[in-house]
N, C-alpha and C positions, 0 to 999 in steps of 0.2 A: 452665514458661508463657509465657518468653520466646519458646522458639520457635512456640509455638501463636499468639500476638499475632503473629511474622513472619508466619507463613500465612497467617493471618486478613485480615493486611492485603497481603501478595501477593496474596491472590485478589480483595480489593477493588481493588490495580492491575490487575488482568487486566481483572475488572469494566468499569474506568476507560478502558483500552485499546479493547475490544469498542465500548463507546459512543462515545467521539472518535472513534477513527478511523474508526467507523461512518457518523460523521455530519459527515466531511468532506469528501465529496463532494457532496453538499448545499450544503454553504460554498464549496469551490469553482464550483458552478451560479451560485451567489446573485453570488459575487464575479466572473463572468464578465459582468454584466449592464451592469456599467459599466467596465470593467479588463481590457484585452488579453492574453490568454493569457503570452506569455512573461515580459512584466514582471510581473504579477500573482505569479508560480509564482518568479519569481526574488527580488523583495522580500518575498516570503512565507519563503523561506529564510535570505535574507541577514540577515534581521531574528533569526529564530530562532536564528541559528547565533552571531550578535554576543550575542545576549541569554545563552544558553547558557555561551557563552566567558565574561563579564562576570561571570556569576554562578559560576561555577566559578574564577575568578582572584578573587573576593572570600571565596571558601573557602580558597583558596591551593593548589587543586589544578595540578599543572603540565600544561603543554601537553606533548603530545607530541614526543619528538627529531625534529629538521630530516631524520633519516635516513629516517622513516617518512612525512614529508608526501609523497611523490609518491608512494605506494601510496594512501593517505586521499583525494587528491586525483582518482586514476584513480576511486575507490570514488565521489566526490560527482558526481565527470561520469555514471558510468553509474548509478548510484541517485537521483539528485535531478535533476541534470541531464536526461539523457535519458530517462529513467524517469517522475519526476515530471513534467517537461517534458510527454511525451508525453499523460499522461492527462490534464491542465490543455488540453491544444490539442483533444486530443480529445471533453471533455463542451461543447465548442461545439455540438455537433450529436448524440453520444450523450446519452442520460438519466441521470442521474447514478447512478439503482439500477444501469440494464445495466453502466454502466462498472463498480461496484463487484465484479459479477459477471464479466465476462470478465477482471477483474485478479485473481481469485480463481481464473482456472485458469493461473495462474503454476507449477503442479505440474506441469503436461504438458512444457513448456520443459523443467523442471528434470529429470525423468526422461529425456527426450529427448537431453539436454546430457552428462547423467552417463553415458549408455549409450555416446556417441561418444569419452569419455577413455579413455584403457589402462587406469586404475584404478578405472572406474566399475563402477558394477551393471550384469547385461545387463539387457535388456528379458525379461521374463515374460510368459507368456499373460495372469498378470493384469494387469500393467502396458499390454498390448497391448489389452486389453479395457477397461480404463478410458479410455485412449484412442480408442478405438472412439466411447465412449459420448461422450465428453466431444465429438468430434468431431461425432458427430450433433445434439448440443444445442448448440454454437454455429452448424451450418447451422438449426437450428430458428429461429433467433434472426434470422439475418440472409437467410432467404432471399427474404422479399418484397421484401428493399431490390435483391437480385442480378437478381431478376426485373425492377425496375422499372428504367425509364431515367432520371427525374427528378432535377432539382437536390437537392434534400432528398434521396433515396436514395443519390446518390452523395456526398453531407456525410458522411453518415451510414458507408456503407462507408469512404471516406477516416479517419472516426475511429475504425471500428473496426481498421484496418491500424495505425493511431498505436497504440494499446493494445497489438497485438499486438509492437509494437516494444518498447513499455515492458515486456510481461513476461518478452521476450528480452532487454533490459538489465538487467533486476533479476535475471533468473538467471546472466549474464556476471556480475554484479557479485557476486551472493552465493557464486558457486563462486570467486571470485578471495580473496573473504574469508574462505572456509573452506582452501583452499590457503594462503594469505600471511597467516595471523594473527599478530598480534603482542598485547604485552601489555599496551596504554597502558591509559589511564584509555577506557573505553566513552561516557562523555560528552563526553572533550575530543576523542577521535576525532571523533564524531557532528558537533561545532562546528564541525570543520575543513570534515567534509563538507558539510553545508549550506552553510558560506561559499563554498565552492567551486563547490560545484551551482548557488547562488544567484547567484553574481556571472555565472556562465557563461551562466543565463536572461536575466539584467539584459542583458548585452552582446550576445544574441541577440537580445531584444525592441530595442535599439537600433539593432541593423542591417537591421531589419527595419521601423524608423521606429514602432513602436508609440509613444513619448512623447505625443504629440498627442494620441492616444485616450484615453490616462488621468486618468480622473477619478473622485471617491469621490461617493456618496451616504451617508446616515446608516445606512441599509440594507447595503451593499457594503463600507463601511467596518467595522462591525461584522463582517460576515462573516470579513476579513482579519485581526481582532484576534483572531476566535476561530481560526482558523486557525492562527495563530504562538501563542498562548500553549495554548490546551488540544489541537489535534491535533499541534502539534512540540512543543511542549516539555513540558507536562504529559503527555501522551499518550505520548510518549517515555520521561521518566524511571520513568512508570509500567511502561513496558514492559521496561525494565533494571531494575527490582526485583522484577517476578514473575519474570522470567529467574531472579534471583539466588537466588529461595527455594521454585520451580517445577521439575519437570521440563521440558525443551524442547519437548518433544512436546504436553504441556498447555498451554503459552503458545501454543502453534503453532494451538489450536483457534481463538482470535479468526479466522483468516481465513472460518470459516465462521459465524461471526456477525456480522461486518460486511456483508456480502454483502444479509442479509437487513435489519437496520436501512437499509442505503442505498436499496435498494427500499420499504420500508413510507414513510420521509418523504419520498423523491421522488413517491411518488404520493399523499399526505396533502396535504402542504405546496406541491408545484410543479405538482399537477396532472399529472404524467408519465405517458404510457401503460403500463399493464400487462394485457395482454391475456391470454386462457386459454392461448394458443400460447406465449407469451412463459413464461409459470408453469411449465408443462410444461419446454421447455426450459431452464429454470434448474433444474427438478427433474432434468432427466437430466446437466446437469454437474454436479451437486452427486454423483450417483452416479457417476459419471465421475472425478472428485475423488477420493472415499472410495475405490473401486477403485484407483484408483492408489496412493492412501497407508496403503491398511488395516493393511499389515504394521505401522506404528508409528502413526496415529493412534487406530484403532478398538479398540486394545488399552489405551492410553493413555486413551480414554475412558469404557472401561469401569471402569477404578479411580479416574478423574476424579470420576466422579456420588458413589460411595461418600463420597471425598475430602471435597469440598467441604460434603457435607452434615453429614459429621461434624465438622467447622471451626465451623458454622454452631450446631452443638447444643452447644459446648462454650461 
C-alpha cells in the first residue's frame, strides 16, 4: 500500500514539475516587463537558494562538506549562472514559447559532446538523422530572421544564440555532474548551486548598471514570487521526489511537455506569435529529439502509459 501511495505521489510530483517548469518561461517574460534580466535571474536564484537552505537547516539536514563546494560552485555557474542567465537574457526578444522549444534541443548538444569524449557513445545513423531533423526544424524557426536586416531580427538572432550558449552550458554542467557524482544531499547541493549561480548573476547585473532599472509592479512582483516558490522550490523538490520513486527516463519526459505548455500559455496570455511555419518547425524539432533519444525515451514511454493508468486505477 505504501509503495502504491509513493508511486501515486511521484506521478503527482511529476505532473507538478511539468506544469510549474512549463510556466516558468511565461513568468520570466512577465518579470522582464519591469526588471533587468541579470538582476531578475540573480535575485530569483539567491532567494530560492537561501529559502531552501533555511528549510533544510530547520530540518537538521547538514550542508555538503566544504571539499565539495568548488565542484558545486562550478555547477551553479554553468547551470544557473550561464545557463539560466542566458535564457532570461534571450527572453527579452525571443517569445517564451519558442524559448522553451529551443531549450528542449539540449539533447542534440548532449549527443554531440558525448561523441567527442573518449568513453562516450559514438554517433550512429539514428543520431545523425535526428540531428539533421533538429537542424532543419531550427532553421525553419530562424529563417525569416536570417534573411532580414531589421533591428528586431538582429535581437531575435542574438537571443537565439544566447539560448544555444545556455544549452551548451547545461550540457557541460550535466556532463561534469555525471562524471563527478557525489553523495551529498541533493537538495542541499541545489541550495548552494542556486546561491552561487544567483550571486554571480547579481554581480554581473551590478557591473552592467542594472540596479537603477529595477522596479516592481504587482504583476511582475507576483511573477517573481511564483518563480522563486513554485518554479524553483516546489518544482525542484517535486523533481527530486519523482526521481526517487520513478525511472529517470520516465521523469525526463517532462522535457517534451514543458515546451507545449509554454507555447500555449505564451500564445493565449501574451499574444505571442505562433504561425503555421512555427508549428511545423516545432514538430520537426520534436521528431528530431525523439529520434536522437529513441533508445531510451520511446521504450520508457511505452511502459509509462500503462503504468500511470494503472496507478490511477488503484
